[in-house]
C-alpha positions in Angstrom: 70.9 98.5 136.9 72.8 101.2 135.1 73.9 104.2 137.1 72.0 107.1 135.5 74.3 109.6 137.2 77.5 108.2 135.7 79.5 110.8 133.9 79.6 109.2 130.4 81.1 112.3 128.9 84.0 112.7 131.3 86.7 111.7 128.7 85.2 114.1 126.1 85.5 117.1 128.5 89.2 116.4 128.9 89.8 116.9 125.2 91.7 120.0 124.0 89.5 122.6 122.4 90.8 121.8 118.9 89.4 118.2 119.3 86.2 119.3 121.0 85.3 121.3 117.9 85.9 118.2 115.7 83.6 115.9 117.6 80.7 116.0 115.1 83.2 114.8 112.4 85.1 112.3 114.6 82.0 110.4 115.7 82.0 108.4 112.5 78.7 106.4 112.0 78.6 104.8 108.6 75.7 102.4 108.1 75.0 100.1 105.1 71.9 98.2 104.2 72.7 95.2 106.5 73.3 95.1 110.2 77.0 94.1 109.8 77.8 96.8 107.2 79.1 99.6 109.4 82.0 101.6 110.7 81.3 103.5 113.9 83.3 105.3 116.6 81.9 103.9 119.9 83.9 106.2 122.2 86.6 108.8 122.4 88.7 107.7 125.5 91.4 110.4 125.5 94.0 112.0 123.3 97.7 111.9 122.6 100.0 114.8 121.8 102.9 115.0 119.3 106.5 114.6 120.5 105.6 113.0 123.8 106.3 109.5 125.0 103.5 107.0 125.7 103.5 103.5 127.1 101.0 101.2 125.4 98.4 99.4 127.4 95.5 97.3 126.2 93.3 99.9 124.6 95.0 102.8 126.2 98.1 105.0 126.3 99.9 106.1 129.5 102.0 109.3 129.3 105.5 108.9 130.6 108.1 111.5 131.3 110.9 109.0 130.8 112.9 108.9 127.6 112.7 105.3 126.6 115.1 103.9 124.0 113.2 103.1 120.8 115.4 100.8 118.8 115.7 101.0 115.0 114.5 97.9 113.3 116.2 96.5 110.2 113.5 96.3 107.4 112.7 92.9 106.0 111.0 92.2 102.7 107.3 91.7 103.2 104.8 90.0 100.9 103.6 92.7 98.6 102.1 93.5 95.2 103.1 96.0 92.6 100.3 98.2 91.3 100.7 100.5 88.2 98.5 103.5 88.0 98.1 107.3 88.0 97.5 109.0 91.4 95.5 112.2 90.7 95.5 114.5 93.7 92.0 116.0 93.8 88.8 115.6 91.9 85.6 117.3 93.4 83.6 114.7 95.2 79.8 114.2 95.2 77.7 114.2 98.3 77.9 110.4 98.7 81.7 110.4 98.4 82.1 113.1 101.0 80.0 111.1 103.5 82.6 108.3 103.4 85.6 110.5 104.0 86.1 112.7 107.1 89.0 114.5 105.4 86.9 116.0 102.5 87.1 115.5 98.7 88.7 112.6 96.9 91.2 112.2 94.1 91.5 109.1 91.9 94.0 106.3 91.4 93.5 105.1 87.9 94.7 101.5 87.4 96.6 100.6 84.2 94.5 99.4 81.3 95.3 95.8 81.9 94.2 95.8 85.6 90.6 95.6 86.8 91.1 95.1 90.6 93.9 95.1 93.1 94.9 91.9 95.0 97.0 92.5 98.1 98.8 89.6 99.9 98.1 89.3 103.6 100.7 88.4 106.2 101.1 88.7 110.0 102.6 92.0 111.1 106.2 91.8 112.2 108.6 94.5 113.2 110.8 94.0 110.1 108.0 93.9 107.6 106.3 97.0 109.0 109.7 98.8 109.1 109.8 98.3 105.3 107.0 100.9 105.2 108.4 103.0 107.9 105.9 101.8 110.5 106.3 100.4 114.0 104.9 97.3 115.7 104.4 98.1 119.4 103.7 95.5 122.1 101.8 96.2 125.3 104.3 97.7 127.7 106.4 99.2 125.0 106.7 102.8 124.1 105.6 105.0 121.1 106.2 108.6 120.3 103.6 110.3 118.0 104.6 112.6 115.2 102.4 115.2 113.5 101.4 118.7 114.5 98.4 118.4 116.7 96.7 116.5 119.5 95.0 113.3 118.3 91.9 111.5 119.7 92.1 108.0 121.0 89.0 106.2 119.8 87.3 102.8 120.2 86.2 102.1 116.6 84.1 99.1 115.4 84.0 97.8 111.9 81.3 95.3 110.7 82.1 92.2 108.8 80.3 93.4 105.7 81.5 97.0 105.8 83.5 96.8 102.5 80.9 95.1 100.4 77.8 96.5 102.2 78.8 100.1 102.5 82.1 101.1 101.0 81.5 99.5 97.6 77.8 100.2 97.5 77.2 102.8 94.7 74.7 104.8 96.8 76.6 104.7 100.1 80.4 104.6 100.1 82.7 105.9 97.4 84.6 102.7 96.7 88.0 101.3 97.6 90.6 104.0 98.5 94.2 104.7 99.5 95.3 107.8 101.3 98.2 109.8 102.8 98.2 112.7 105.2 100.4 114.7 107.6 99.2 113.0 110.8 99.9 109.5 112.2 97.6 106.6 112.9 97.6 103.9 115.5 95.6 100.6 115.2 95.3 98.0 118.0 92.9 95.0 118.2 90.9 94.9 121.4 89.8 91.3 121.5 90.4 87.9 119.8 87.4 88.3 117.5 89.1 91.0 115.3 89.9 90.1 111.7 90.9 91.7 108.5 94.1 93.6 107.8 95.7 97.0 107.7 96.9 98.0 104.2 100.2 99.8 103.9 102.0 101.1 100.8 104.9 103.0 99.3 105.6 104.7 96.0 108.4 103.1 94.0 108.1 105.3 91.0 105.8 108.0 89.6 103.3 105.3 88.5 104.2 102.3 90.7 103.0 101.6 94.2 103.8 98.6 96.4 101.1 97.4 98.8 100.9 94.9 101.6 98.2 93.9 104.1 99.0 93.0 107.7 97.0 91.3 110.4 97.7 92.8 113.8 98.2 90.2 116.6 96.3 90.8 119.9 98.5 92.6 122.4 100.1 94.7 119.7 99.4 97.9 117.9 100.7 99.4 114.7 102.0 103.0 114.5 101.8 104.5 111.1 103.7 107.8 110.8 102.7 110.7 108.6 102.7 110.4 104.8 102.6 106.6 104.7 100.2 105.3 102.1 97.5 103.3 103.9 93.9 102.2 104.2 92.1 100.7 107.3 88.8 99.9 105.6 89.6 96.2 105.6 89.9 95.8 109.3 87.0 94.0 111.1 86.0 94.2 114.7 86.8 96.4 117.7 90.0 98.4 117.5 91.6 101.2 119.4 92.3 103.8 116.6 94.1 107.1 116.7 93.0 109.3 113.8 92.1 112.8 113.1 90.9 115.3 110.5 93.5 117.4 108.6 93.6 119.8 105.7 96.9 118.2 104.4 95.9 114.9 102.8 95.4 113.0 99.6 92.7 110.3 99.5 92.2 108.6 96.1 89.5 106.3 95.0 90.7 103.2 93.1 89.2 103.2 89.6 89.6 101.4 86.3 90.5 103.4 83.2 86.7 103.8 82.4 86.2 105.3 85.9 84.3 102.2 87.1 84.9 101.1 90.7 87.8 98.8 91.2 87.9 96.6 94.3 90.8 95.9 96.7 90.9 92.3 97.6 93.0 90.7 100.3 94.5 87.3 99.4 96.4 84.7 101.3 98.0 83.5 98.1 101.7 84.1 97.7 102.5 87.0 95.3 106.0 87.2 94.1 107.8 90.3 95.5 108.7 92.8 92.8 
């Protein structure tokens, strides 16, 4: 029998006031038209603060006053694709688009005329490949230091198998495939062996050229994504510990064809030649 007197809100009361005020926004609950088309925050288990050191556990962080040595990793060349298009900072969103983005309004990323969709190669996350994008692969027991300018909530987030097709790409629900950057970091960690999908990371190579890779995250590891790295976590599936927050300093762009039709982002295991 469940203990009705259990303090289920204990972790929420420990949040700083800035995060308490954001709870209605942070409790993401997006639902599609099928049972497995969803993204929802199941719990907020705590928070992390910028410029402090944390040791990673399975689904948790432990604050440490030690100053661990975080070694620099030599970047290696990951599987990636090159996408040509125009990143337009901000276009006023409609109501449906805003529901799919806790940050606010969207811009657009208009693909070149000869491109209808984006295919991103998937590979297993390694330290070197993530370092190419300025990110860090962290194993349980290792340390991470968060950047940014504010305390960040630690959440348990669940994504259904059909979230992309059944919600994000549905014309009356989500806004479509997207890419984004912002001034606060992320952390993503799988919580069981049923997780699937991949985290999308990118970088600008020129005004109209972006490189993109997709990485599966092995169990027992997490990925730290620092501020201002191009990313999308919409293609993860299952239960993850996710650190995220709302900020005014961001650019989220919907991927569109030249005629403004929705363009999809597809993950592929086929080898794509590195540019």
